N, C-alpha and C positions, 0 to 999 in steps of 0.2 A: 503494500499501498504504499503510495507515494505522501512525503507532506504537504500538510495542510499549505498555500503560497502564504510569507508575511504580510499582516495587515500594513498598508500603503498611509503614508500621508504627506497627499499632495500639496497642503498648506507651508508644509516646514520648509519649503529653497525653490527654485525654479530647478533643480534638479531632479527632485519629488515629484515633483505636475512631470514632469518629462517620462522618467521613470512610472508613473501613472499610468498616462495619457499613451503611450506606447503597451504596456501592461493589460488597458481598458482596449486595444486598438487591436493585440493579441487575438483575447478570449475571444473579441469578436468574431474573428474571423476565424474561431477555433485549432487554434493552433496552438502546440506548446511549445516550451522556450526552445526544446531541442529543434523542435521540426523550425519554427522560425531561424534556430541556431542555424539550421540546416541552408537554408534557403539563402542567407546572408552570408556565411562561406564562414560564422565564427563557432567557437564554443558557444555552447547551449548556460553555461555558468558565467558568461560572460553578456549573456541578454538577463538572466537572475542580477546580477552583482550591477548594470543599468537600472535595472525595472525598481531595485531596491535603492539606490542613490548613493553605490558603494564607489560606481564609474561613473567617471566623467565620457560621454557617449562620441564618439569622431564625428566629423562632420558626415565622411562617406559612409559610416555606420546609420546614422538618423537619415541620409540621402535614399540609402537601402532600404532603410524600414520603410523610407512614406513611400515606395514603389510597394512595397512587399503586403503588407497592411493595407493598402489603397486609401491611403493619409490626402490624399489630394492636396499636398502641399500645406498641409497644417502642421506636418513636423518641419521643414525644413523652416517654417517659418519663425520657428525658434532656436531658429541657427545662431543670430547676433546673442540672445540671452544667455545659448550654453557657455557661449564665449567670451564674454565676463564673467561666468560661473569660474569658468576654466583661466584667466587671470587673474579673478580674487583668490582661489585654491593655491594655482603653478607657485605664487609670488607672496604669500602670506607669509610676513614676520622674515622678509631673505632682507640682505645688507645690499647698501654701495647701490650701483643708476638701475633702475628699467624704469619699463612704460607701463609699468601696473600702477594700482596704488599701494600703499606703505605707509603704516599706521608713523610710524618711526620717524618720517621725511618731513613730517613738521616738527620734531623734536626741539631741533637747531634752532630754528629759524622762529621759532616761540619764544624761546629764550632768549635772544636777540634782541627780540622785540620787545620781553620784558624790560631788560635788560635797558634797554637806550633811555633815553631824554628826553621828555615829549619836549614839546615846540612851543615858542613860549609867539613865534614869527605868525601873523596871519598875514602874508602876501594877498598884496589887491589879487582879483584875478587878472592873467594878462589878457589885453584888448588885441590879439591876434587873431587873423584870419583862417588859421590853422584850426586854434582854437577851440575859436567860434564855430566852427566850417564839423569839428570832432565832438561838440557838444551835441548840435541837430545830429550827427551820423547817432553818436550811442542813444540818443533818444529815440528814433526810429528804425534802431536795431533792438532796442528791450520792446518795441511797439508790436513787432513783426515775429519777434519770438514769442509772443505769446498767442499768437493768433496762429501760425502756422508751424514752430519749435526751431527749434536749432541746425534741421537739417535743411534751413530754407538759408538763414543769417548764420550759421559758425560764417560758413567758406567768405561771406561777405565782413565777416569782423575779423575776421584774418589778415585781410589783406588790410582793413585798415588798419590795423596794429604794426602789418609789417612797413606799410608807409611812414606814417605818424608817433610809434610811440615814443622814439626817443627823445623825440624834440618837446613832445607832451610832456614825455617826465621831469624834464629841465624846466619847462615855461607852467606848466598845472598838471602838477603830480596827481591830483586827488581826479584829472578828467584822467588822465592816462590810467591812476587804478579802477577807475568805474571800465574804465574796457577791456580792464582784463581779472576783476570780476566778471565780468557778462559775458567774457570767454571762458570761464571758467563755469560757468553757471550751467553755459550750451554745449562746455565738453561735457557733461553730468548729462545732461538731454539726448545728446550721440551716445552712453555706454562709454566715454571714453574714461574711466574716474586717474587714472594717473594722468593723464594730461589734464584733466581740471586740477588737479593738484597742484601741480605743475605751474598753472596760470594763477593760484590761488598765493601757491609761495612767492610768486615773483612781485605778486602786486604788494604783498607781506612786505615784501626787502623792501621796496621802493616807499610803502610808508614809514618804516623803520628809519628810515635814513632822511626822509622829509620829516619826520617827526611829529607826525598828524597819531597822538594817541588812541586818539575815543577809532577812528576810521581805520585803525589797526586793530582794535578789539575786537570789530565788526566782524575781521575777516578771519578772524583765529575762531568765536566765540560763536560766526552764526555761518558761515562759507565752508570753512575749513570742519565745525562739530556736525553739518547737515549732510556733508556729505561723508563725514567718520560712520553715521547712523544708517544711510545708505547703501555703504560698503559691510553693513554689519558690525561695527566695532561701540556699542554704547557707553564700552569705557573709557575708550580715546574724543570722546563726545563731550563725558561728561569734563575729561581735565582741560579739552578746552574749553566750551565752557564756562568753566570756574577758571580758568585762566584769562577770559576775556572781561572774567566780571571784578578778580583783583587789579588786573593788569588797567583798566579806566578808573578805578577807586570812585573817586566825588566829581570827574571828570564828565561822564557819561549825561545825557539827558534823562526824560521820562520814559520816552521810546526805546531810544537805546540802551537803557540797564532790560525793558518787557522782552525787548528780540533777542538778549542774548540768555536770559530765565527763563525763555519758555522751548531755546533747545536744553537747558537744564533738564526743562520736565519733559520734555519726550525722551531724553536718556534713561531718565528716571524711570518711566513708564515703562522703557524697552528694555530694561534689568528688574522687572517689575518689583517698585519698590513705590507701590502706589502713597505711603505717606509722606515721602520725600516729591511727591510727582503734586501731589495736593496740594503741599506747602508753596512748591512752586509756583502752582496756577495762580495762588491768591496775592505769593508777592506780587506775579505779572498783571493780575486785575488791578491792583493795587495805586503799579508806576503808571499803565497805561489813563487812570481814574487822573492822574496829575501831568498828563502831557500837554499839552499847545499844541499842536499843527504848528503854526507860524513861526514857532522856536526852537525846532526842531530842524539838527540837518535836513536839507534837501535830499539826501540817499536813503534815509533811514523814515521819509514821510509815507511813504507807498505802508507801512506795518499801522493795518485796523482790528479791527472788529471782523471782518473779512479773514485776514488770516492769522488772526488769532482762534477763530472760531474753527479755525483748516487745522492748526497745527493741535487745539484742543480735543479734535476729534483724533488723529490720528493717538494723540496721548491715551483716550478712553477704548480705543481699539484696542492696544498693546497688553491693558489691561484687562483685557474681557469684557469692560464693561460697553457690551453692543446696545445698548437701547441711549446709552448717554453717547456714545459716538453717532451715530445715525442724525440723534438731536442738534448737534453743532455740527456737523458736514451738512446737515437742511440747512441750518444759517449761515454758513460761508456761502452755500451755493445761492441762495436768499440776498448776497449785500454783494458779491460776485460780480464785476460789469460783464456784459456778455464775451467781451477781447476775451478773456481769461480762456481761452478755451481748452488746454492744457489744467490749468487747474480744477476746472469744472469737469472736465473729463473724471480727475486722480480722487475727487472727491466726489462723484456719483458710482466708482468704481465700489471706493469705498463701503458707499451706503448698504448696495451692489452684496460684499464681502460682509457687514452687518447683520444685514438680513437672512443670509446664509448660515453664521452661525449659529443662529437662535430657532434653525429651523424653518424660516420662510421663507418659502423655494418661492411661491409667486411672485412676490415682492421682489424676490433679489432677481430674479430671470427681468423682471420689469426695471428697475435698475441700471442692469449688465447689460440690454439694451444701448438705453440712454447714454449710457458712459461710450459703447462702440461707436455711436450715432458723431456722440463729440468730439469722440480722439478720428475720427476718419479725415476729418482734413490735416491732419497731423503730420507733420515728421516728425517724430519726438522716442527717442528708444524708453526715456520715461514713461511714457505715457502706453506704449509699449508693453513695458515692464509690467503697470500696475496691473493693466489689463489681463496678462497671463496669470498672476495674482489671483487676479479675483474671480477669472476663470477654475486656478483651481479651486479653490473654495466651493466649487461645485463639479470639481469632478464626480466626490464620493455618489452621486446624484444622476451622473453621467447617461444610464439608461432609460430616466424619464424624459421623455419626446418635446418637452419647452426646453431642455437644459439641453439635448442635441441640436436644437437649434439653434441656442447660442451661440455657440461655438460653432461651429457652419457659418452661421451668421459673422460673427467675429472673422473666420479664415479669408472669407470671402469682402470682406467692407475694408479693412485696413490695410493700408498701405503697406507693403514690403519695403523693410530698415534692410541697409549697409551693414556688412560686418563691421562691429568697430573697430579703427585699425591703430 
């Protein structure tokens, strides 16, 4: 008598979802692991290990699996997500230069920033055509990024950086930093986490030299800390957020402190520390209550009730408070402007996942379809990644007709993504 197949947890990671999807398709085709292995010219143990996420499948394995299991391209569509997982796992804890995200790469630059002397020189903005053009270009690129995703905007941003960064760094370091910060944000949206980290660290070095302590704290406590969360390292996110808070002391305005502390709450939630998360959220609410937008730095004025509700929704989801997560995501979606297509898609996917976690399959499918619709016009790795995690929540009910329809709809509706370089 053969052993019962090991239960799968498709929501644990992208690789777990891929393995669960392969097992579901294999059993639907009436194939054993050995029979699929024969068709793919691999040992059945490799099939088994990929299904339980012990091995990362190769591109060739996925492509041949797609044909053998009549998946119509739905497995090859996951290759960019698999590639990112391969990078994260291959380079975890490595030393030296590499193209993947490494937590340790931020340690020395953050220490240099902490040890630097804050500048009291508030130089006036340079009235220069290059700076004026760059400010306008940056605003336009931010707007286009919200609407279309980084797949449309990053190449234009890279051209701007190549041509103007040196001049901007010398004459308008805050504008140069804004461009590097957006480049890092876009690199995350392309699924190239190592490149994002390089952009952020370059921006931090520029701010360290110019002595802009508060904006540097934002790069540490928000940009780099969010990247750590995105790469599955909440402990590093906690360290970075804490460093940003202590490094700015009394220099930070209320909205800036709130932005720092919401990342602290996100890290505590990911670590399962509900008490510390709740305490941080209370501080965030108190900070925002004291904030006067006209007195805040221009680069933090985006942070308001919609972004706060979004961050709270993710905190509550990570803590298993799914009804609260759904409520906060609903608030965020009510407040978000229509052009924030990526954020709307991600928050809608979170609502679908929250419904799936409490067994409300009909509502989960309805929100899942809406999330896919919002993502359809984007070229965004982050959005595709979130949609995949949402589909992973529905995978245990993959035989339900409504769920099969959503999976097929996502496959046929979403734009294919290039593999991260």
